N, C-alpha and C positions, 0 to 999 in steps of 0.2 A: 247711756241707756242701760238699764238693768235688765238683763235677760236671764231667765231660769229655764233649764231643761230637766224634765223628769225623765231620767235616763236608765236604761238597762244595758250595761256594757256587753252582754251576751247577744243582744239583738242587732242584726246587721242594719236595719233601718234606723235604729237609735244611734249607732255609731256613725252612719252616713250623715244623719242630721246634725250631730255634734260637729263633725268635720266641716260641714257646710257653713255652720255658724262661725266656727273658728276661722274658716277661709275668708270670711267677711271682716276679719280683724276684731271680732267680738269674743271675749272670754266670758262665757256664761257661768252662772252659778250652776253647778251640776249636782242634782239630787238623785242619788240612786234609790229610787222609790221602793224597791224591794227591801232595802236595808233600813230606810227611813220613810215609811209610808205617810202620805198626806192624811191629815185628819179629815173627818167628815166635813167640818167647816171649810177647810182648804179645798176639798174636792168640790163642794158646792160653789165656791168662788171660781174655781177653774172652769167648771161647767158653764157658769154664767159668762165667763170670758170667751169660752169656745162657742157659746150660743147653741148648745145641744143638751139633750136630756141624758141622764145617767146611762140608760140602756144603750145609747149610741156610743158610749165609751167603753163598753164591755168587750172583752175578748171571749167570744162565745165558747170555744173549746175549754178554756181555762175556767170559765164561769160554771160550765156543766160539771167539770171535775171537782170544783170547790163546793158544789151544791148551791150556787147562787142563782136564784130564779129571776130572770130578766123581766118577768111580768109583775113583780112585787112593786108596791108604791115607791115613788121616787126617794123619799127620805130613807126608807128601809134599804133600798138598793145602794144609796150612797154610803150608809153605815156598813153594809156588807162589803163594798169596795174598799173602804178604809180598813176593815178587818182582814180582807183577803186581797192585798195589793196586786197579786199576780193576775187578777182578772181585769186590771186596768189596761186599756190599749196604750201603746207607747210609740214613739216618744211624744211628750207634750212639751211645747215651748211656750213660755209666758213672757210677754214684753209689755210692761205697763198694764193698760186696761184690756189688752187683747191676748188671745192665745190661739195656737194652731196645733193640730196634730201633724206630726212629721210623716205622714203616709199619703203621698210620697214626700220625701224630705224637702223638696222644693216649695211645698206649701208654706213653710215657715218664713220664707223670704217676704211674704206679704206683710209681716209684722215687724221686720227688722229695720 
């Protein structure tokens, strides 16, 4: 099973989620999304797998600091998230056609 985690090593929830996945004997592909941001197309795919809208994946404080308006149209918001990856909520775990946000970390167990 191919599992990918969009990870920020400075985030405790992200570290906990990675440890939880590894504790299940799975070595995921780790993408440090602040160093290697997902493209707008990748974000659109991830949002589809999560089953949520872009505004629901925004870190509100970081979005305000980056000048990203959560009320803008979906496509514009996705482009802004790709340009300012610090506004993306973390961690995101993708497994096949499904994805979960690791908040709380145990949520990702649903797709492993």
